[in-house]
C-alpha positions as CSV (number, residue, x, y, z in Angstrom):
1,M,32.3,10.5,-9.1
2,F,29.4,9.9,-6.7
3,V,30.5,9.1,-3.2
4,V,28.3,8.4,-0.2
5,P,30.1,9.9,2.8
6,L,29.5,7.0,5.1
7,G,32.3,4.6,6.1
8,T,29.8,1.7,6.4
9,T,28.6,2.1,2.8
10,G,30.4,-0.2,0.4
11,K,31.0,0.3,-3.3
12,S,28.4,-2.3,-4.3
13,E,25.7,-0.4,-2.3
14,I,26.8,2.9,-4.0
15,D,26.6,1.3,-7.4
16,V,23.1,0.0,-6.8
17,Y,21.8,3.3,-5.4
18,V,23.3,5.3,-8.3
19,T,21.9,2.9,-10.9
20,L,18.4,3.2,-9.4
21,L,18.7,6.9,-9.2
22,K,19.5,7.0,-13.0
23,I,16.9,4.6,-14.3
24,G,14.1,4.8,-11.8
25,P,11.9,2.0,-10.3
26,S,13.3,-1.4,-11.3
27,T,13.2,-5.1,-10.4
28,A,16.1,-6.8,-8.6
29,G,16.9,-8.8,-11.8
30,F,17.2,-5.7,-13.9
31,I,19.5,-4.0,-11.4
32,S,21.6,-7.2,-11.2
33,E,22.1,-7.0,-15.0
34,K,23.0,-3.3,-15.0
35,T,25.5,-3.5,-12.1
36,K,26.8,-7.0,-12.9
37,L,26.3,-8.0,-9.3
38,N,25.0,-11.5,-8.3
39,R,21.2,-11.5,-7.8
40,S,21.4,-13.0,-4.3
41,H,23.8,-10.3,-3.3
42,I,21.5,-7.6,-4.8
43,Y,18.8,-8.5,-2.2
44,D,21.3,-8.2,0.7
45,I,22.2,-4.7,-0.6
46,F,18.6,-3.7,-1.0
47,T,17.9,-4.7,2.6
48,K,20.7,-2.5,3.8
49,L,19.7,0.5,1.7
50,I,16.0,0.2,2.7
51,N,17.0,0.1,6.4
52,R,19.0,3.3,5.9
53,G,16.1,5.0,4.0
54,F,18.0,5.2,0.7
55,V,15.7,2.9,-1.1
56,S,12.0,2.1,-1.0
57,F,9.9,-0.6,-2.7
58,F,6.4,-1.3,-3.9
59,E,4.7,-4.3,-5.5
60,K,2.8,-4.2,-8.8
61,N,0.9,-7.3,-10.0
62,K,2.9,-9.4,-7.4
63,T,6.3,-8.1,-8.8
64,K,8.5,-6.1,-6.4
65,Y,10.1,-2.9,-7.7
66,F,12.8,-0.9,-5.9
67,N,13.2,2.9,-6.1
68,A,16.0,5.3,-5.0
69,S,15.0,7.8,-2.4
70,P,15.9,11.5,-3.1
71,P,19.7,12.2,-2.6
72,E,18.7,14.8,0.1
73,G,17.8,11.8,2.2
74,I,21.5,10.9,2.5
75,L,22.2,14.2,4.2
76,D,19.2,13.7,6.5
77,Y,20.6,10.3,7.4
78,I,24.0,11.7,8.2
79,K,22.6,14.3,10.5
80,E,20.5,11.7,12.3
81,I,23.6,9.5,12.8
82,E,25.5,12.5,14.2
83,K,22.8,13.1,16.7
84,E,23.1,9.6,17.9
85,A,26.9,9.3,17.6
86,D,27.3,8.9,21.4
87,S,25.3,5.7,21.4
88,S,25.7,3.2,18.6
89,I,23.2,0.9,20.3
90,A,20.5,3.6,20.2
91,E,21.2,4.2,16.5
92,L,20.7,0.5,15.6
93,K,17.5,0.3,17.5
94,Q,16.2,3.4,15.6
95,L,17.0,1.8,12.2
96,K,15.2,-1.4,13.3
97,E,12.2,0.7,14.3
98,I,12.1,2.5,11.0
99,S,12.3,-0.8,9.1
100,G,9.5,-2.3,11.2
101,R,7.2,0.6,10.2
102,A,7.7,0.1,6.5
103,S,4.5,-0.2,4.5
104,K,3.8,-3.0,2.0
105,V,2.2,-1.5,-1.1
106,Q,0.8,-3.5,-4.0
107,L,-0.6,-2.2,-7.2
108,F,-3.2,-4.2,-9.2
109,E,-4.6,-3.6,-12.6
110,G,-7.7,-4.6,-14.6
111,E,-10.6,-6.8,-13.7
112,S,-8.3,-9.6,-12.4
113,G,-6.6,-7.2,-10.1
114,V,-9.9,-6.0,-8.6
115,K,-10.9,-9.6,-8.1
116,S,-7.6,-10.4,-6.4
117,V,-8.2,-7.7,-3.8
118,L,-11.8,-8.8,-3.2
119,R,-10.6,-12.4,-2.7
120,D,-8.1,-11.0,-0.2
121,I,-10.9,-9.4,1.8
122,V,-12.6,-12.7,2.1
123,R,-9.4,-14.5,3.0
124,E,-8.7,-12.0,5.9
125,K,-12.2,-12.9,7.3
126,K,-12.3,-9.4,9.0
127,D,-15.2,-7.0,9.0
128,Y,-14.7,-4.3,6.3
129,F,-15.7,-0.7,5.7
130,V,-16.5,0.8,2.4
131,L,-16.3,4.6,1.7
132,G,-17.6,6.0,-1.6
133,E,-19.6,3.0,-2.9
134,E,-21.8,4.2,-5.8
135,G,-22.6,0.9,-7.5
136,L,-19.4,0.6,-9.5
137,F,-18.5,-2.8,-8.1
138,Q,-21.8,-4.2,-9.4
139,E,-21.6,-2.2,-12.6
140,K,-18.1,-3.3,-13.5
141,L,-18.3,-6.9,-12.0
142,P,-22.0,-7.8,-12.4
143,V,-21.5,-11.5,-12.0
144,Y,-18.6,-11.7,-9.6
145,I,-20.1,-9.3,-7.1
146,Y,-22.8,-11.9,-6.2
147,Q,-20.1,-14.5,-5.6
148,F,-18.2,-12.1,-3.4
149,I,-21.3,-11.3,-1.3
150,R,-22.0,-15.0,-1.0
151,D,-18.5,-15.6,0.3
152,V,-18.8,-12.7,2.7
153,E,-22.0,-14.0,4.2
154,Y,-20.7,-17.6,4.4
155,N,-17.7,-16.4,6.4
156,K,-19.9,-14.2,8.6
157,I,-18.0,-11.0,7.7
158,K,-19.8,-7.8,8.4
159,E,-19.8,-4.8,6.1
160,K,-20.5,-1.1,6.6
161,I,-21.0,1.1,3.6
162,I,-21.1,4.9,3.2
163,S,-22.7,5.7,-0.2
164,K,-24.3,8.6,-2.1
165,K,-27.8,9.5,-1.2
166,S,-28.7,9.2,-4.9
167,M,-27.7,5.5,-4.7
168,K,-30.2,4.7,-1.9
169,G,-32.0,1.4,-2.6
170,K,-29.7,0.7,-5.6
171,I,-26.6,-0.9,-3.8
172,I,-26.3,-4.7,-4.0
173,A,-25.6,-5.7,-0.4
174,G,-25.7,-8.9,1.6
175,K,-27.5,-9.8,4.8
176,T,-24.5,-8.8,6.9
177,S,-24.3,-5.3,5.3
178,E,-25.3,-2.0,6.8
179,I,-25.5,1.1,4.6
180,K,-25.6,4.8,5.4
181,Y,-25.7,7.8,3.1
182,L,-24.1,11.2,2.6
183,D,-24.8,14.0,0.1
184,D,-23.6,13.2,-3.4
185,D,-21.1,16.1,-3.7
186,F,-19.2,14.8,-0.8
187,F,-17.6,11.9,-2.7
188,S,-14.5,11.6,-4.9
189,P,-14.4,9.2,-7.9
190,I,-12.7,6.5,-6.0
191,N,-13.8,3.7,-3.6
192,T,-11.9,3.0,-0.3
193,V,-12.1,-0.3,1.5
194,I,-10.6,-0.7,5.0
195,Y,-10.1,-4.2,6.5
196,G,-7.7,-5.4,9.2
197,N,-4.4,-3.6,8.7
198,K,-5.1,-3.0,5.0
199,V,-6.5,-0.1,2.9
200,A,-7.6,-0.8,-0.7
201,I,-8.1,2.2,-3.0
202,F,-10.1,1.5,-6.1
203,V,-9.8,3.8,-9.1
204,W,-12.4,3.1,-11.8
205,S,-10.7,4.6,-14.8
206,E,-10.7,2.9,-18.2
207,T,-8.2,0.5,-16.9
208,Y,-9.2,-0.4,-13.3
209,N,-6.5,0.1,-10.7
210,V,-6.2,-0.8,-7.1
211,M,-3.6,0.3,-4.6
212,L,-3.4,-2.0,-1.6
213,I,-1.6,-0.6,1.4
214,E,-0.7,-2.8,4.4
215,N,0.2,-0.7,7.4
216,K,-1.5,-0.7,10.8
217,E,-1.1,3.1,11.4
218,I,-2.5,4.0,8.0
219,A,-5.4,1.6,8.4
220,N,-6.2,3.1,11.8
221,S,-6.1,6.6,10.4
222,Y,-8.5,5.7,7.6
223,M,-10.7,3.9,10.1
224,S,-10.9,6.9,12.4
225,Y,-12.0,9.0,9.4
226,F,-14.6,6.4,8.5
227,K,-16.0,6.4,12.0
228,Q,-16.4,10.2,11.9
229,L,-18.3,10.1,8.6
230,W,-20.4,7.1,9.8
231,Q,-21.7,9.3,12.7
232,K,-22.7,12.0,10.2
233,A,-24.2,9.7,7.6
234,K,-27.9,8.7,7.7
């Protein structure tokens, strides 16, 4: 029988963790059915497990999925608690800090998913920075891209783009856009857009996919990288 060696962990929390470990990423409703636990209680359990680092979550097409962290994380958690055993207050502050740093990740699919992220850029009304633009936005969304540029200009949002040299003069851009170029072999087959505390990663496979990460530290890291490339680009 699986037992988490922590006196503060109840049977319901153990049942939820073990169920997630067995079946993989799942919604709260599905876990509720599997464990026979009330759905409102499930969310309370997830909150506790997330705060302890036993469970993580992500969003796909606006639906939240929960996933069990590797069992080794339990041992790491115990060791951390042992180090802080002389001060329960310090322990609680640490858990709160970890929870506060959690990233919000959403996954979008298809043309509608790409449009959802572009609309979010407009809603944020923050300047944005594009790495790896090679005309795929205008190729995949030939009509919508003009609407997007119109909305960007209307909201006075500035745009900086780093593109391939071979795309010089071919990128559809607005009056608020500034474009620089790097050698073609520098780029990977994805587009990255940084805006505010968010990073959107576009993958133009047969089924379009976008990963939207909301995390200040991650966005700052990408922004620092973009600035370095901007200085090198011409």
